[in-house]
C-alpha positions as CSV (number, residue, x, y, z in Angstrom):
1,M,104.7,-48.0,25.8
2,P,105.8,-51.4,27.2
3,I,108.9,-51.6,28.9
4,T,109.6,-55.2,29.6
5,Q,110.5,-57.5,26.9
6,S,107.6,-59.7,27.5
7,A,105.5,-56.9,27.2
8,K,106.8,-56.0,23.8
9,K,106.6,-59.5,22.7
10,A,102.9,-59.7,24.0
11,I,101.9,-56.6,21.9
12,R,103.3,-57.9,18.9
13,G,101.3,-61.3,19.3
14,S,98.2,-59.3,19.9
15,L,98.6,-57.3,16.6
16,R,99.2,-60.3,14.8
17,K,95.9,-61.8,16.3
18,K,94.0,-58.6,15.7
19,A,95.0,-58.8,12.1
20,F,93.6,-62.4,11.7
21,N,90.5,-61.4,13.7
22,D,89.9,-58.3,11.7
23,A,90.3,-60.2,8.4
24,R,87.9,-62.9,9.5
25,K,85.3,-60.6,10.6
26,R,85.6,-58.5,7.5
27,A,84.8,-61.6,5.4
28,M,81.9,-62.6,7.6
29,K,80.4,-59.1,6.9
30,D,81.1,-59.0,3.6
31,I,79.2,-62.3,2.7
32,I,76.1,-61.2,4.9
33,K,75.8,-57.9,3.0
34,K,76.2,-59.5,0.0
35,I,73.4,-61.9,0.7
36,E,71.2,-59.4,2.1
37,K,71.7,-57.5,-0.9
38,L,70.9,-60.3,-3.2
39,A,67.9,-61.4,-1.2
40,K,66.0,-58.4,-2.4
41,A,66.5,-59.2,-5.9
42,D,67.2,-63.0,-6.3
43,K,66.3,-65.2,-3.1
44,A,67.2,-68.5,-4.9
45,E,70.7,-67.3,-5.5
46,A,70.9,-65.8,-2.1
47,A,69.9,-69.4,-0.7
48,K,72.9,-70.9,-2.6
49,M,75.1,-68.6,-1.0
50,L,73.8,-69.3,2.5
51,S,76.0,-72.2,3.3
52,G,79.2,-70.1,2.6
53,A,77.9,-67.3,5.1
54,F,77.2,-70.1,7.7
55,Q,80.7,-71.4,7.4
56,A,82.1,-67.8,7.6
57,I,79.9,-67.0,10.7
58,D,80.8,-70.4,12.4
59,K,84.6,-70.2,12.0
60,A,84.1,-66.6,13.4
61,A,82.5,-67.8,16.5
62,Q,84.9,-71.0,16.6
63,R,87.8,-68.5,16.8
64,G,86.2,-66.3,19.3
65,V,85.8,-63.4,17.1
66,I,82.2,-63.3,17.7
67,K,80.3,-65.2,20.5
68,K,78.1,-68.3,20.2
69,N,74.8,-66.7,20.5
70,N,75.8,-63.7,18.2
71,A,76.7,-66.5,15.6
72,A,73.2,-68.2,15.9
73,R,71.3,-64.8,15.8
74,K,73.1,-63.9,12.8
75,K,72.5,-67.4,10.9
76,S,68.9,-67.3,12.1
77,R,68.3,-63.9,10.7
78,L,69.9,-64.6,7.4
79,S,67.9,-67.8,6.8
80,K,64.5,-66.1,7.5
81,L,65.7,-63.3,5.3
82,V,66.4,-65.7,2.3
83,R,63.1,-67.6,3.2
């Protein structure tokens, strides 16, 4: 347990940041899974949703939730799947 006041404050801040990061990561994973499932049935519809997925992936990379190369790899694999 933290003892100093600043350590307690740092924990509160990190918990807040974790909540935002988890939400952003969950949103990204949800749209990726939705596209992967849709690509098996209807590639045209999946292609329409691709820009939303790219936006979620880029935002996660921009905020530091995932790394830049990880984002590029996810985008590459999604676009290859939809083609």
